MARGU-493123 format. One record per residue: residue in three letters; x, y, z negated of N, C-alpha, C in turn. Coordinates in pm, whole numbers, padded with zeros to 5 digits, always signed. Atoms other than C-alpha are relative to their C-alpha. Last residue first. Example, Ala and Ser with C-alpha at 12.3 -4.5 7.8 and 13.67 -1.06 7.14 Angstrom:
residues 2
SER-00082-00119+00006+01367-00106-00714-00077+00109-00073ALA+00089-00119+00000+01230-00450-00780+00090+00120+00000
end
This chain:
residues 190
UNK+00114+00090-00006+00660-00684+00095+00042-00142+00028UNK+00037+00027-00138+00976-00504-00013-00115-00099+00002UNK+00078+00123-00013+01026-00342-00349-00037-00017+00144UNK+00131-00016-00063+01306-00086-00349-00068-00136-00003UNK+00108+00003+00100+01585-00127-00602-00137+00020+00057UNK+00021-00134+00055+01867-00013-00376-00114+00004-00099UNK-00117-00038+00078+01982-00372-00317-00017+00136-00065UNK+00005+00080+00123+01628-00462-00210+00118+00034-00090UNK+00100-00059+00088+01628-00175+00042-00009-00076-00133UNK-00049-00130+00045+01953-00290+00200-00097+00060-00101UNK-00113+00025+00091+01835-00651+00217+00053+00130-00058UNK+00056+00051+00125+01498-00547+00363+00111-00027-00102UNK+00054-00114+00074+01677-00339+00626-00054-00044-00135UNK-00115-00076+00052+01881-00641+00732-00046+00120-00081UNK-00057+00082+00108+01561-00848+00764+00120+00072-00063UNK+00090-00016+00115+01397-00571+00966+00051-00079-00121UNK-00012-00136+00050+01697-00563+01199-00087+00025-00123UNK-00127-00009+00072+01704-00941+01234+00020+00140-00059UNK+00010+00082+00122+01335-00949+01326+00128+00012-00084UNK+00092-00069+00089+01371-00663+01574-00010-00074-00134UNK-00071-00118+00052+01677-00821+01732-00087+00076-00099UNK-00106+00048+00088+01496-01156+01766+00073+00118-00064UNK+00065+00053+00120+01184-00992+01908+00104-00046-00102UNK+00047-00115+00078+01394-00786+02150-00066-00046-00129UNK-00118-00061+00063+01579-01097+02266-00041+00119-00086UNK-00049+00092+00103+01249-01273+02328+00119+00059-00073UNK+00089-00011+00116+01104-00973+02512+00049-00089-00114UNK+00119+00084-00016+01407-00968+02741-00086+00018-00125UNK-00007+00132+00063+01637-00671+02704-00122-00083+00040UNK-00066+00089-00096+01710-00353+02899+00018-00140-00054UNK-00133+00035+00049+01634-00132+02599+00076-00090+00096UNK-00076-00125+00016+01340+00040+02773+00144-00029-00046UNK-00030-00052-00133+01211-00301+02890+00087+00126-00010UNK-00099+00088-00062+01237-00447+02542+00042+00052+00136UNK-00128-00027+00066+01056-00150+02387+00111-00084+00061UNK-00048-00133-00041+00774-00175+02642+00138+00030-00059UNK-00032+00005-00143+00734-00552+02591+00057+00133+00049UNK-00132+00061-00011+00755-00517+02212+00043-00004+00147UNK-00002+00146-00013+00460-00280+02224+00144-00050+00009UNK-00008+00051-00136+00467+00074+02091+00003-00153+00001UNK+00114+00085-00035+00343+00177+01748+00000-00052+00142UNK+00080-00068-00100+00580+00471+01705-00119-00082+00047UNK+00029-00137+00041+00727+00354+01375-00088+00073+00100UNK+00057-00010+00134+00723-00025+01409-00038+00142-00040UNK+00105+00098+00030+00769-00080+01782-00067+00027-00135UNK+00104+00008-00104+00959+00222+01915-00116-00092-00040UNK+00069-00128-00014+01152+00299+01595-00115-00011+00099UNK+00085-00016+00119+01235-00064+01525-00079+00130+00010UNK+00109+00098-00006+01361-00110+01882-00096+00018-00117UNK+00092-00046-00104+01564+00213+01869-00119-00095+00012UNK+00073-00117+00053+01722+00116+01539-00105+00046+00099UNK+00098+00054+00094+01813-00224+01688-00084+00112-00061UNK+00099+00071-00080+01984-00059+01987-00111-00056-00090UNK+00091-00094-00066+02162+00188+01760-00112-00070+00077UNK-00050-00040-00133+02315-00080+01536-00106+00085+00072UNK+00021+00096-00108+02169-00075+01185+00066+00048+00129UNK-00099+00107+00012+02300+00113+00879-00008-00101+00114UNK-00129-00052-00045+02108+00427+00980+00109-00107-00005UNK+00000-00004-00146+01781+00234+00947+00136+00043+00054UNK-00003+00140-00044+01857+00151+00584+00001-00007+00152UNK-00137+00050+00022+01943+00516+00519+00013-00144+00048UNK-00088-00065-00097+01616+00632+00676+00143-00048-00013UNK+00027+00063-00129+01424+00373+00473+00089+00062+00108UNK-00058+00134+00004+01591+00494+00153-00021-00071+00134UNK-00146-00014-00014+01509+00855+00240+00069-00134+00000UNK-00025-00040-00138+01142+00766+00297+00150+00014+00024UNK+00014+00120-00082+01138+00579-00035+00028+00032+00146UNK-00118+00082+00021+01275+00884-00219-00005-00124+00089UNK-00111-00072-00064+01003+01104-00070+00128-00082-00010UNK+00021+00010-00144+00735+00852-00163+00114+00066+00076UNK-00037+00134-00044+00878+00814-00514-00017-00015+00151UNK+00091+00107+00038+00858+01189-00566+00048-00135+00053UNK-00080+00108+00057+01153+01427-00544-00084-00119-00041UNK-00099+00042-00099+00966+01659-00307+00087-00113-00051UNK-00134-00048+00035+00671+01661-00550+00102-00047+00102UNK-00089+00113+00025+00335+01601-00387+00142+00052-00020UNK-00031+00012+00141+00131+01920-00423+00095-00114-00031UNK-00109-00090+00034+00147+02002-00053+00038-00008-00147UNK-00128+00060-00039-00058+01694+00023+00117+00088-00040UNK-00031+00111+00090-00352+01828-00178+00135-00062+00034UNK-00053-00050+00127-00349+02160+00008+00042-00113-00094UNK+00094+00011+00110-00397+01994+00345+00065+00039-00132UNK+00044-00133+00036-00180+02125+00623-00095-00004-00117UNK+00046+00011+00137+00032+01828+00710-00039+00140-00043UNK-00045-00096+00101+00055+01844+01085-00060-00028-00137UNK+00126-00044+00060+00003+01524+01287+00038+00094-00113UNK+00006-00037+00140+00318+01491+01498-00140+00045-00043UNK-00115-00052+00073+00297+01317+01830-00032+00032-00143UNK-00085-00082-00088+00014+01271+02074+00117+00060-00075UNK-00095-00072+00085-00178+00987+01912+00099+00072+00090UNK+00024-00144-00004-00469+00902+02140+00094+00078-00090UNK-00077-00061-00107-00392+00543+02240-00014+00151+00007UNK+00094-00041-00104-00673+00397+02026+00071+00071+00116UNK+00070+00118-00052-00425+00204+01814-00093+00036+00116UNK-00095+00079-00079-00206+00513+01781-00069-00120+00063UNK-00024-00073-00125-00500+00732+01671+00098-00076+00089UNK+00121+00007-00082-00604+00476+01411+00021+00067+00135UNK+00012+00137-00050-00251+00437+01276-00120-00013+00093UNK-00102+00015-00105-00220+00817+01253-00005-00140+00059UNK+00046-00078-00116-00548+00834+01062+00098-00014+00115UNK+00107+00079-00062-00438+00553+00829-00055+00071+00123UNK-00062+00114-00068-00112+00737+00760-00105-00086+00070UNK-00072-00053-00116-00301+01059+00684+00065-00114+00079UNK+00099-00030-00104-00542+00876+00456+00067+00049+00127UNK+00044+00129-00054-00249+00730+00260-00101+00021+00112UNK-00113+00053-00076-00101+01077+00216-00037-00133+00064UNK-00005-00069-00129-00442+01213+00116+00117-00051+00086UNK+00110+00050-00084-00475+00948-00156+00001+00066+00138UNK-00029+00140-00033-00134+01026-00306-00106-00054+00095UNK-00112-00006-00096-00203+01401-00293+00036-00141+00046UNK+00052-00048-00128-00545+01349-00458+00110+00007+00106UNK+00070+00110-00066-00395+01134-00733-00050+00044+00138UNK+00146-00012+00003-00153+01414-00822-00065-00114+00079UNK+00051-00059-00123+00202+01277-00851-00151+00014-00012UNK-00058-00134-00008+00365+01211-01192-00051+00077+00124UNK+00079-00098+00075+00127+00916-01243+00056+00143+00002UNK-00091-00062+00096+00308+00726-00964-00078+00108-00074UNK+00022-00140+00036+00059+00501-00781+00098+00045-00108UNK-00117-00080-00038+00206+00179-00645-00011+00145-00045UNK-00111+00031+00090-00041-00047-00831+00125+00082+00031UNK+00018-00077+00125-00327+00126-00646+00113-00025-00099UNK-00130-00054+00043-00191-00015-00318-00010+00081-00129UNK-00106+00101-00007-00477-00253-00234+00135+00053-00049UNK+00025+00108+00095-00745-00014-00356+00115-00100-00002UNK-00015-00056+00135-00601+00286-00176-00017-00110-00105UNK-00144-00016+00023-00561+00076+00141+00027+00059-00139UNK-00055+00134+00022-00926-00030+00118+00150+00007-00029UNK+00045+00042+00133-01034+00331+00073+00051-00140-00032UNK-00076-00075+00101-00821+00429+00373-00038-00044-00140UNK-00137+00054+00000-00961+00159+00600+00083+00066-00109UNK+00008+00133+00062-01313+00264+00496+00137-00067-00003UNK+00022-00016+00144-01231+00629+00570-00003-00136-00070UNK-00130-00034+00057-01086+00537+00910-00012+00019-00151UNK-00087+00118-00013-01410+00361+01002+00137+00027-00065UNK+00041+00096+00104-01618+00648+00864+00086-00126+00005UNK-00047-00052+00129-01423+00900+01074-00036-00098-00112UNK-00145+00015+00000-01483+00688+01385+00059+00047-00133UNK-00029+00142+00022-01851+00660+01309+00149-00025-00009UNK+00024+00026+00141-01882+01038+01272+00035-00146-00032UNK+00089+00112+00027-01725+01085+01615-00010-00026-00151UNK+00092-00033+00109-01571+01433+01650-00098-00112-00035UNK+00064+00129+00025-01269+01328+01854-00097+00014-00118UNK+00103+00016-00102-01129+01644+02011-00077-00129-00013UNK-00060+00080-00108-00806+01621+01809-00100-00023+00112UNK-00107-00081-00059-00931+01910+01594+00069-00076+00114UNK+00063-00106-00080-01251+01708+01539+00105+00087+00067UNK+00051+00062-00122-01052+01403+01429-00065+00105+00090UNK-00112+00033-00087-00853+01615+01184-00047-00065+00130UNK-00065-00121-00047-01165+01773+01036+00114-00028+00096UNK+00086-00059-00103-01355+01446+01016+00065+00125+00059UNK-00009+00081-00121-01062+01287+00833-00086+00058+00113UNK-00137-00007-00052-01027+01564+00572+00010-00073+00134UNK-00017-00133-00061-01403+01588+00522+00136+00017+00065UNK+00091-00003-00115-01433+01212+00465+00014+00134+00073UNK-00072+00052-00116-01125+01228+00241-00087-00001+00126UNK-00107-00094-00037-01299+01456-00010+00071-00047+00128UNK+00061-00123-00049-01617+01249-00021+00104+00099+00049UNK+00062+00029-00129-01424+00924-00049-00064+00123+00061UNK-00107-00009-00099-01207+01069-00326-00055-00028+00140UNK-00058-00135-00006-01511+01140-00539+00103+00012+00111UNK+00101-00093-00052-01702+00819-00461+00059+00140+00017UNK+00019+00029-00142-01390+00602-00503-00102+00094+00063UNK-00121-00041-00074-01303+00769-00835-00020-00020+00150UNK+00006-00147-00005-01663+00729-00959+00121+00054+00077UNK+00102-00032-00100-01651+00358-00868-00011+00152+00017UNK-00063+00026-00129-01323+00330-01062-00097+00032+00114UNK-00094-00109-00026-01483+00498-01362+00065-00019+00137UNK+00079-00120-00024-01776+00255-01352+00090+00119+00035UNK+00058+00008-00134-01544-00046-01317-00081+00124+00036UNK+00132-00061+00010-01336+00048-01623-00061+00008+00140UNK+00108+00098-00008-01047-00200-01588-00140+00057-00013UNK+00008+00073+00127-00744+00002-01701-00117-00097-00004UNK-00116+00088+00006-00677+00107-01343+00001-00086-00126UNK+00024+00110-00092-01030+00243-01332+00114-00099+00003UNK+00093+00090+00070-00960+00450-01641-00033-00121+00088UNK-00076+00067+00104-00656+00595-01461-00088-00097-00079UNK-00090+00097-00061-00862+00671-01151+00076-00079-00106UNK+00083+00107-00054-01142+00838-01344+00088-00110+00060UNK+00046+00087+00109-00890+01036-01551-00087-00116+00049UNK-00109+00072+00066-00716+01159-01232-00048-00089-00116UNK-00043+00117-00075-01029+01252-01036+00103-00085-00075UNK+00106+00101+00007-01193+01490-01282+00048-00132+00061UNK+00030+00020+00143-00888+01710-01352-00111-00103-00021UNK-00103+00091+00054-00781+01663-00987-00027-00031-00147UNK+00023+00131-00059-01108+01819-00870+00098-00103-00057UNK+00120+00054+00067-01070+02109-01110-00029-00141+00051UNK-00039+00030+00139-00714+02167-00985-00117-00061-00077UNK-00081+00122-00002-00830+02138-00622+00042-00040-00142UNK-00140-00020-00038-01099+02396-00684+00074-00133-00004UNK-00090+00044+00106-01464+02291-00692+00143+00018+00050
end
């Protein structure tokens, strides 16, 4: 099934599921689950991690994230691209937690390439970058090391020449300042 054909089946099932059709939502989860399973297994295999259980764990995390963030879906973006983006983030999180993330995970999946450059996700990324740029360099570095790269507060504090307590305070204040900037720009913050 081509990606266009897949999207033609997936999108209506997802939209009907959002409207409360439990059967359609189950169909959406089955369809996207099958597609994402292959995506995740492929990336784990290329990373030298061909564990079926590991792929299933990441798939379950992804399906849960899709369910919990379904209200954020922008109908202008293909559902498959939105789902693949979430799967990619869950895969990176998994690799970081297991200590096996070695940098950039290439985006090579056809579904991800369909996401419009002016999409909400792209705009949100730019807003976050602007909010980070408004912070002092030391705070930016802490947020980058702990929140974006998945490092520990102890490591980030040591690299910055700070105590862990001071790093926690700076990190908290930096995130709070970012939330204010993002709220002023119309972004929703958790």
